[in-house]
Structure formats: structure tokens, C-alpha cells
C-alpha positions as CSV (number, residue, x, y, z in Angstrom):
1,M,75.5,81.7,118.3
2,L,73.1,83.8,120.4
3,L,72.2,87.2,119.0
4,L,71.1,88.2,122.5
5,D,74.7,88.0,123.6
6,T,77.0,91.1,123.4
7,I,80.3,90.2,122.0
8,V,83.7,91.8,122.0
9,A,87.0,91.4,120.2
10,P,90.0,93.4,119.0
11,A,89.4,94.7,115.5
12,T,93.1,95.4,114.8
13,P,95.8,92.7,114.4
14,P,97.9,91.7,117.3
15,G,101.2,93.5,117.9
16,E,102.3,97.0,118.7
17,G,100.9,100.0,116.9
18,G,99.9,103.6,117.3
19,I,96.2,102.8,117.7
20,G,94.3,99.6,118.7
21,I,90.5,99.2,118.3
22,V,88.3,97.0,120.4
23,R,84.8,96.3,118.9
24,V,81.7,95.5,120.9
25,S,78.4,94.4,119.3
26,G,75.0,93.4,120.8
27,P,72.0,94.7,122.7
28,R,74.1,95.7,125.7
29,A,77.0,97.4,123.9
30,G,76.0,100.9,125.2
31,D,75.5,99.7,128.7
32,L,78.9,98.0,128.8
33,L,80.6,101.2,127.5
34,A,78.8,103.1,130.3
35,A,80.3,100.7,132.8
36,V,83.9,101.3,131.9
37,Y,84.0,104.8,130.2
38,R,84.1,108.3,131.7
39,G,84.0,111.4,129.6
40,K,82.1,114.7,129.3
41,L,79.0,112.8,128.0
42,A,77.7,109.5,129.2
43,P,77.1,106.9,126.5
44,A,73.4,107.4,126.8
45,E,73.9,111.0,125.7
46,M,76.2,110.3,122.9
47,A,75.1,111.0,119.3
48,S,75.4,108.0,117.1
49,H,78.5,107.7,114.9
50,H,80.4,110.5,116.7
51,L,83.8,110.1,118.4
52,Y,84.1,111.2,122.0
53,H,87.2,111.6,124.1
54,G,87.4,110.1,127.5
55,H,89.1,107.5,129.7
56,L,88.5,103.8,130.5
57,L,88.5,102.9,134.2
58,N,88.8,99.6,135.9
59,R,86.8,98.4,138.9
60,D,89.1,100.3,141.3
61,H,88.3,103.5,139.3
62,Q,91.9,103.6,138.1
63,R,92.6,104.9,134.6
64,V,93.4,102.2,132.1
65,D,93.8,104.3,129.0
66,E,92.9,107.6,127.3
67,V,90.6,106.7,124.4
68,L,88.2,107.8,121.7
69,A,84.8,106.0,121.8
70,V,82.1,105.8,119.3
71,L,78.6,104.3,119.6
72,M,76.9,103.3,116.4
73,R,73.2,102.6,117.1
74,A,71.2,99.9,115.3
75,P,70.5,99.4,112.6
76,R,73.1,101.8,111.2
77,S,76.1,99.7,112.0
78,Y,78.2,97.0,110.5
79,T,76.4,94.2,112.3
80,G,72.9,95.9,112.3
81,E,73.1,95.9,116.1
82,D,74.3,98.5,118.6
83,V,78.1,98.6,118.1
84,V,80.8,100.3,120.2
85,E,84.3,100.9,119.1
86,V,87.0,102.1,121.5
87,H,90.2,103.5,119.9
88,C,93.0,103.1,122.4
89,H,96.7,103.0,122.3
90,G,98.0,100.0,120.3
91,G,100.2,98.2,122.8
92,V,99.6,94.5,123.5
93,Q,99.1,95.1,127.2
94,I,96.7,98.0,126.7
95,L,94.6,96.1,124.3
96,R,94.4,93.1,126.6
97,C,93.4,95.3,129.5
98,V,90.7,97.1,127.5
99,L,89.4,93.7,126.3
100,D,89.3,92.4,129.9
101,L,87.3,95.5,131.0
102,F,84.5,94.6,128.6
103,L,84.7,90.9,129.4
104,D,84.4,91.6,133.1
105,A,81.4,93.9,132.4
106,G,79.5,91.1,130.9
107,A,80.5,90.7,127.2
108,R,81.7,87.4,125.8
109,M,84.6,86.9,123.4
110,A,83.5,86.9,119.8
111,E,84.0,83.8,117.6
112,P,86.0,84.1,114.3
113,G,83.9,86.0,111.8
114,E,81.0,86.5,114.3
115,F,80.6,90.2,113.6
116,T,80.2,89.5,109.9
117,Q,78.0,86.6,110.6
118,R,75.7,88.8,112.6
119,A,75.7,91.3,109.7
120,F,74.5,88.4,107.5
121,L,71.9,87.2,109.9
122,N,70.6,90.7,110.5
123,G,70.2,91.3,106.8
124,R,72.9,93.9,106.4
125,L,74.8,91.7,104.0
126,D,73.9,88.6,101.9
127,L,76.2,85.6,102.0
128,A,78.1,86.6,98.8
129,Q,78.8,90.0,100.2
130,A,79.8,88.6,103.6
131,E,82.3,86.3,101.8
132,A,83.7,89.3,99.9
133,V,84.7,90.9,103.2
134,I,87.5,88.3,103.7
135,E,88.5,88.6,100.1
136,V,89.0,92.4,100.5
137,I,91.1,91.7,103.6
138,R,93.2,89.1,101.9
139,A,93.5,90.7,98.4
140,R,97.1,90.5,97.2
141,S,96.9,93.0,94.3
142,D,94.9,96.1,93.2
143,R,92.9,94.1,90.7
144,A,92.0,91.4,93.3
145,S,91.0,94.2,95.7
146,R,88.7,95.8,93.1
147,V,87.0,92.5,92.2
148,A,86.4,91.8,95.9
149,L,85.0,95.3,96.5
150,N,82.7,94.9,93.5
151,Q,81.3,91.8,95.2
152,L,81.1,93.5,98.6
153,E,79.1,96.3,97.0
154,G,76.6,93.6,95.7
155,Q,77.5,93.3,92.0
156,L,77.6,89.5,92.1
157,S,74.4,89.4,94.3
158,Q,72.6,91.6,91.7
159,Q,73.5,89.2,89.0
160,I,72.3,86.2,91.0
161,H,69.0,88.0,91.8
162,R,68.5,88.9,88.1
163,F,68.9,85.2,87.3
164,S,66.6,84.2,90.0
165,E,63.9,86.7,89.1
166,Q,63.8,85.5,85.5
167,I,63.5,81.9,86.6
168,K,60.7,82.8,89.1
169,E,58.7,84.5,86.3
170,A,58.9,81.3,84.3
171,L,58.0,79.2,87.3
172,A,55.0,81.4,88.2
173,L,53.7,81.0,84.6
174,L,54.2,77.2,84.8
175,E,52.4,76.9,88.2
176,A,49.5,79.0,86.9
177,H,49.0,76.4,84.1
178,I,49.4,73.6,86.6
179,D,46.8,75.0,89.0
180,F,44.2,76.4,86.6
181,P,42.7,75.0,83.3
182,D,43.8,76.4,80.0
183,D,40.6,78.2,79.4
184,E,41.3,80.5,82.4
185,V,45.0,81.3,81.8
186,G,45.4,80.5,78.1
187,T,47.6,78.1,76.2
188,L,51.2,77.7,77.4
189,A,53.8,78.0,74.6
190,L,56.8,76.1,75.9
191,D,59.1,77.4,73.1
192,D,58.4,81.0,74.1
193,L,59.1,80.0,77.8
194,A,62.3,78.2,76.9
195,A,64.0,80.8,74.6
196,P,64.9,83.3,77.3
197,L,65.9,80.6,79.7
198,Q,68.4,79.3,77.1
199,L,70.0,82.7,77.0
200,L,69.9,82.8,80.8
201,A,71.7,79.4,81.0
202,E,74.4,80.8,78.7
203,D,74.9,83.9,80.9
204,M,75.1,81.7,84.0
205,S,77.7,79.5,82.4
206,A,79.8,82.5,81.4
207,L,79.7,83.8,85.0
208,A,80.7,80.4,86.2
209,G,83.6,80.4,83.7
210,S,85.0,83.6,85.3
211,F,86.2,81.4,88.2
212,D,89.5,80.8,86.5
213,V,90.2,84.5,86.7
214,G,88.8,84.7,90.2
215,R,91.0,81.8,91.4
216,A,94.1,83.4,89.9
217,L,93.3,86.7,91.6
218,R,92.5,85.0,94.9
219,E,95.2,82.3,95.1
220,G,97.8,83.8,92.7
221,I,99.4,82.4,89.6
222,S,102.1,79.7,90.2
223,V,105.2,80.3,88.0
224,L,107.9,77.7,88.3
225,I,111.5,78.3,87.2
226,L,112.8,75.0,85.9
227,G,116.0,73.7,84.3
228,R,119.2,71.7,84.9
229,P,121.7,72.8,87.6
230,N,123.8,75.9,87.0
231,V,121.7,77.2,84.1
232,G,120.9,80.4,85.9
233,K,117.5,79.7,87.5
234,S,118.3,81.4,90.8
235,S,119.9,84.4,89.0
236,L,116.8,84.7,86.9
237,M,114.6,84.7,90.0
238,N,116.7,87.4,91.6
239,A,116.6,89.4,88.4
240,I,112.8,89.2,88.2
241,L,112.3,90.1,91.8
242,G,114.9,92.9,91.7
243,E,116.7,91.6,94.9
244,P,119.1,88.9,95.8
245,R,116.6,86.4,97.2
246,A,118.1,83.1,96.0
247,I,121.7,82.0,96.7
248,V,123.8,82.0,93.5
249,T,127.1,80.2,93.3
250,E,129.2,78.5,90.5
251,F,128.6,75.1,92.1
252,A,125.9,72.9,90.7
253,G,123.1,71.9,93.0
254,T,123.1,75.0,95.2
255,T,119.3,75.1,95.3
256,R,118.1,71.9,97.0
257,D,114.6,72.8,97.7
258,T,111.9,75.0,96.2
259,L,112.1,78.7,97.1
260,E,108.9,80.8,96.7
261,E,108.5,84.6,96.5
262,Q,105.5,86.8,95.8
263,L,105.1,89.6,93.2
264,V,102.4,91.3,91.2
265,L,102.3,91.2,87.4
266,A,99.5,92.9,85.4
267,G,97.4,93.0,88.5
268,F,97.7,89.3,89.2
269,P,99.5,88.0,92.3
270,V,102.2,85.6,91.3
271,R,104.0,83.0,93.3
272,L,107.4,82.7,91.7
273,V,109.1,79.4,92.5
274,D,112.8,78.6,92.1
275,A,113.2,74.8,91.9
276,A,116.2,72.5,92.4
277,G,118.1,71.8,89.2
278,V,116.8,68.7,87.4
279,R,119.3,65.9,87.2
280,D,120.0,62.4,88.3
281,T,121.8,62.4,91.6
282,D,122.7,60.0,94.4
283,D,122.6,62.8,97.0
284,P,119.4,62.0,99.0
285,I,118.8,65.7,99.9
286,E,119.2,67.0,96.3
287,S,117.2,64.0,95.0
288,E,114.2,65.1,97.2
289,G,114.6,68.6,95.8
290,V,114.5,67.3,92.3
291,Q,111.4,65.3,93.1
292,R,109.7,68.4,94.5
293,A,110.6,70.2,91.2
294,R,108.9,67.4,89.3
295,D,105.8,67.8,91.4
296,K,105.8,71.6,91.1
297,A,106.1,71.3,87.3
298,A,102.9,69.3,87.1
299,A,101.0,71.7,89.3
300,A,102.3,75.1,88.1
301,D,100.2,77.4,86.0
302,L,103.3,78.4,84.0
303,V,106.8,76.9,83.7
304,L,109.8,79.0,82.8
305,L,112.1,76.5,81.3
306,V,115.6,77.9,81.5
307,V,118.4,76.7,79.1
308,D,121.9,78.0,78.8
309,G,122.1,79.7,75.4
310,S,125.9,79.7,75.5
311,A,126.3,75.9,75.7
312,P,124.9,72.9,73.8
313,L,121.9,71.1,75.2
314,T,122.7,68.3,77.6
315,D,121.0,65.1,78.8
316,E,120.0,67.0,81.9
317,D,118.3,69.6,79.7
318,E,116.4,66.8,78.0
319,L,115.4,65.5,81.4
320,A,114.0,69.0,82.3
321,L,112.2,69.2,78.9
322,Q,110.4,65.9,79.6
323,L,108.7,67.5,82.6
324,C,107.2,70.4,80.6
325,H,103.9,70.7,78.9
326,A,104.2,72.8,75.7
327,G,100.9,74.6,76.4
328,K,102.1,76.0,79.7
329,T,105.8,76.5,79.2
330,L,107.8,79.6,78.3
331,L,111.3,78.9,77.0
332,V,113.9,81.2,78.6
333,I,117.3,81.2,76.8
334,N,119.7,82.6,79.4
335,K,123.2,84.1,79.0
336,S,122.2,86.0,75.9
337,D,125.2,88.3,76.6
338,Q,127.5,85.5,75.5
339,A,128.1,83.7,72.1
340,Q,125.2,81.4,71.5
341,A,125.9,77.7,71.1
342,C,122.5,76.2,71.9
343,D,120.7,74.3,69.1
344,L,117.3,76.0,69.2
345,S,116.0,73.8,66.4
346,R,115.5,71.0,69.1
347,L,113.2,73.4,71.1
348,T,110.6,74.3,68.5
349,T,107.9,72.6,70.6
350,F,107.7,75.8,72.6
351,S,106.1,78.6,70.7
352,Q,107.1,81.3,73.2
353,Q,110.8,82.0,73.5
354,V,112.6,84.8,75.3
355,A,116.3,85.5,75.3
356,V,117.6,87.0,78.6
357,S,120.8,87.7,80.5
358,A,119.9,87.2,84.2
359,K,123.4,88.4,85.2
360,Y,123.1,91.8,83.4
361,G,119.3,92.2,83.4
362,L,118.9,92.0,79.7
363,G,115.5,90.9,78.2
364,L,113.6,91.1,81.5
365,T,111.0,93.5,80.2
366,E,110.3,91.1,77.3
367,L,110.1,88.2,79.7
368,R,107.6,89.9,82.0
369,A,105.5,90.8,78.9
370,A,105.6,87.2,77.8
371,I,104.5,86.0,81.2
372,V,101.6,88.5,81.2
373,D,100.7,87.5,77.6
374,H,100.5,83.9,78.8
375,L,98.3,84.9,81.8
376,G,96.0,86.8,79.3
377,K,95.6,83.7,77.1
378,D,94.8,81.5,80.1
379,T,92.3,83.9,81.5
380,A,89.9,85.1,78.9
381,L,88.6,87.8,81.3
382,A,92.1,88.9,82.4
383,G,91.2,92.5,81.8
384,S,87.8,92.3,83.5
385,E,87.3,94.1,86.8
386,G,83.5,93.6,86.9
387,V,81.6,90.5,88.1
388,V,84.1,87.7,88.6
389,I,83.5,84.8,91.0
390,T,86.3,83.9,93.3
391,E,84.7,81.1,95.4
392,R,84.6,77.6,94.1
393,R,81.3,77.0,95.8
394,H,79.8,79.9,93.8
395,R,80.9,78.3,90.6
396,D,79.6,74.9,91.7
397,A,76.2,76.4,92.6
398,L,75.9,78.2,89.2
399,L,76.8,75.0,87.4
400,R,74.1,73.1,89.3
401,A,71.6,75.8,88.3
402,V,72.7,75.5,84.7
403,T,72.3,71.7,84.8
404,S,68.7,72.1,86.1
405,L,68.0,74.7,83.3
406,E,69.4,72.4,80.7
407,A,67.3,69.5,81.9
408,F,64.3,71.8,81.7
409,L,65.1,72.9,78.2
410,R,65.6,69.3,77.0
411,A,62.2,68.3,78.5
412,T,60.4,71.1,76.7
413,T,61.2,69.4,73.3
414,G,59.0,66.4,74.0
415,P,55.9,65.4,75.9
416,V,56.4,66.1,79.6
417,H,54.3,66.8,82.7
418,L,54.4,70.5,83.7
419,E,55.1,69.4,87.3
420,F,58.5,68.0,86.1
421,L,59.4,71.2,84.4
422,A,58.5,73.2,87.5
423,L,60.7,70.9,89.6
424,E,63.7,71.6,87.5
425,L,63.2,75.4,87.8
426,R,62.8,75.1,91.6
427,E,66.1,73.1,91.7
428,A,67.8,76.0,89.7
429,L,66.5,78.5,92.2
430,T,67.7,76.4,95.2
431,A,71.2,76.3,93.6
432,L,71.3,80.0,93.1
433,G,70.1,80.6,96.7
434,L,73.3,78.8,97.8
435,V,75.3,81.8,96.5
436,T,73.4,84.5,98.4
437,G,72.5,82.5,101.4
438,E,68.8,81.9,101.1
439,T,69.2,78.1,100.8
440,T,72.7,77.6,102.3
441,P,72.7,74.9,105.1
442,D,73.8,75.9,108.6
443,E,76.9,73.7,108.5
444,I,78.2,75.5,105.3
445,L,77.6,78.8,107.0
446,E,79.7,77.8,109.9
447,Q,82.5,76.7,107.6
448,I,82.4,80.0,105.7
449,F,82.6,82.2,108.8
450,S,85.1,80.1,110.6
451,R,87.7,81.2,107.9
452,F,87.4,84.8,109.2
453,C,89.7,86.3,111.8
454,I,88.5,87.1,115.3
455,G,87.2,90.7,115.3
456,K,85.8,90.7,111.8
């Protein structure tokens, strides 16, 4: 990527809309606007960060669109460069024409994430903040959005810098004793040096542990509805969603594949999955659906095991029971509006039980509360909206730093060369630098920004 290039891309998603925005960034952004824009003021006379009305003209001086244009001069822009945004009508053809005007004037098409990458390279954002941009865009719940915004505002970066500064202070003291004799800098007390780093390692481990919450906020919680055929799984899914999403009939085996829908519970995005009824079958299509249900049961964060409370347990119920892990299963006893005939004494393995009637909507409030309660137990920081890490690479970097600190702490308990201790602290700093970008390899940077959409 050449920062001397001036790049252009649509900043709004494809399709029709009232307004479309084309963004230009680079040293020639103002010149390119001057080549295609006509208004009361030329771009050179425009005040930075003000909208101006005018028209875009093609090479034949024909009007392409009526627009509002804004010039944001460096360094007070998203990328830290001169940035132009043109607000035009949001039709597909208009946006294409506006884009072509800037390309013909000398801009090149931006790569995915290149605007944000330039913001990182120009020091407007560190890498953790840059990654938060895509998390804000893709957030699927209010809580996920708030966590991403906290990271974008620098809360995670501040924590990482606090960790780094404390390690740097210890490293500076070590290096002073390596470079100068004791009679010049005094005697080094390793116990005094190690004590605050022990607390620091614990803080870093706790932050790394927040990844479970971050992953749930980012990817969503997988909740599988499992049970034998015709036990009311699809009816339960429809009742939870509040709409007839799954087909419901009196015939067994209606659902032959997994069906997924999205909802939000307690601020967590949830992927609700209706699986095929679990039973032995010779039908190859239904058999494949049953196998997929088995696979989903192993991977799900929570299984809602549905049994028919109005009927005795069957061999097919037993087959479904065998797929469930007690620690991540919530027993749902359906058809509570009917006389109960299910022997619940055989289901005491599952500590959480909720009686519902999917047909009449009974017990759904209690079921949602039980699901939320399970999420709260699985995610110790479920109520936290502060510093939560959502990227696996952030967790891995923190754990690498903790490993180096623990090696340092172990070494301080016996005879050791100070150079070895300094090496462990440098390794910890390098690992922390992976989070904010100081030590991140170029190939990792390319992978990170390639996940962005064009125009961001």
C-alpha cells in the first residue's frame, strides 16, 4: 500500500437508498474534488469540515448529480490525511458514475479496510482500536456495540499500555543493574521487583479470561433445541421467536435439517437452532438431519432438551438424552397444559428444568430467564460492559505475556543471571505490543484489514 496514492471507494453499502457517500483520501483528495465539483466555492476556498452544495460534472461538463461535498483537511480526518466525502443520491447507477469520476481524475480504488489501515499507519488509531471499528459495524446487540465502542475509544489500549509501562519500569531497573555496578545503583531486591509483577500477571490473566464473554458478544451464543420427533421443538422455536418460522405438523420428521434464527437475550446475540428429531431412521435425508443434530449438540453452548410432559419417555427420548451434557443442558418439559405422564425421576441429571406449553405460550418467560441464567453462569463477566476482549489474538498475546512474566517470577526464586530476567520481560513487552500494533508482523496486519469492507 502506497500512502502517496489517493484512494476512493463508496462508504455506504451497495443498493438503493436516499443518500450515497463516496469517500476519497490521500494527498490529492482536494485536487480531485476540484476536477469534478462545481459550486459557489472552489475546494481550495472551502473551510475544513463544512458541507458545501454543488454539482459533479463529467469531462463533457454535463451534470452527473447534485451533491453536498465536505473536505476534511489533515490531520483532522479519519485517516489522518486529506479526506473528501461526496454525499450524492443513493442509486446504484449514480454511485457508480460518481466513483468513475474520481477514478478518471486519478484516484485508485481502495482495498478492503484501507481507510482504517491508513488511520493506523498515520497514528490516528492503534491496532486494537482499528480492529474495534469492524466490531462496531458488525455488533449484533446493544451490549456488543457498547463493548466495541469502549475498545474503539481506547479502553483496551489504555489497559495494555498500563501493563507495558509497569513492565518497562521493572526492565529499566534490571538493565541499570546489568550495566552499572551495585555501588553506583544500589542493591537490587528481586522480591520487591517481583511482587508488583505477580499482581500484574493476575490482572493480565483476568483480562484474557474475558474472552469468553467477548466471543459470546461477537459470535453469539449457540442454543440448540433437541429432542425426539414430534415433541414440539419447532413449536417451541416459533414461540421463543414470536413468529411462525419453523414448519409445524402432526407428522414426525417434519424438520429434516437444522434451522437457525437470530435473537437477543440479556444483551447477548443468540443463534437459536431447531434440529431434526433424534431417532433411528432408514430415510437417508432424515438420517443426515439427525447426524447434523448430533454434531450441533456437541458444539452448542446450550442445549434445550425438549420432552413431552404428557407422555411417558420413549427409547427415542433416551437417544436424545445420550447426546446431552448435563452441564450445558436445560430440560424443557413441553405440553404443560395437558395432564402430565412423564416420569421426571429419570431426568434428575439435569438441575435446570422448565415446564412450558409451546402451543399456548405458557412458561416462556421462565424459559427465557433460565437461558439468561445459564449464560450468566457460563460468562462470569456477563454484566460487564467495560474492558472485554473480543479477539482471539488479543487473548493469545496476553497469555504469552503472562507466560513470560511467570517464567520471570519463577527465576527470581533462585540464582539466575539478570540478563535472563530482562529477556523474559522483553518477551512480555513484545507480546503486549501485538495487541496495539507496535510489534505486529506485516502479514498479520494484512490479514486483519482484509476482513474489512471496501470503503472502511
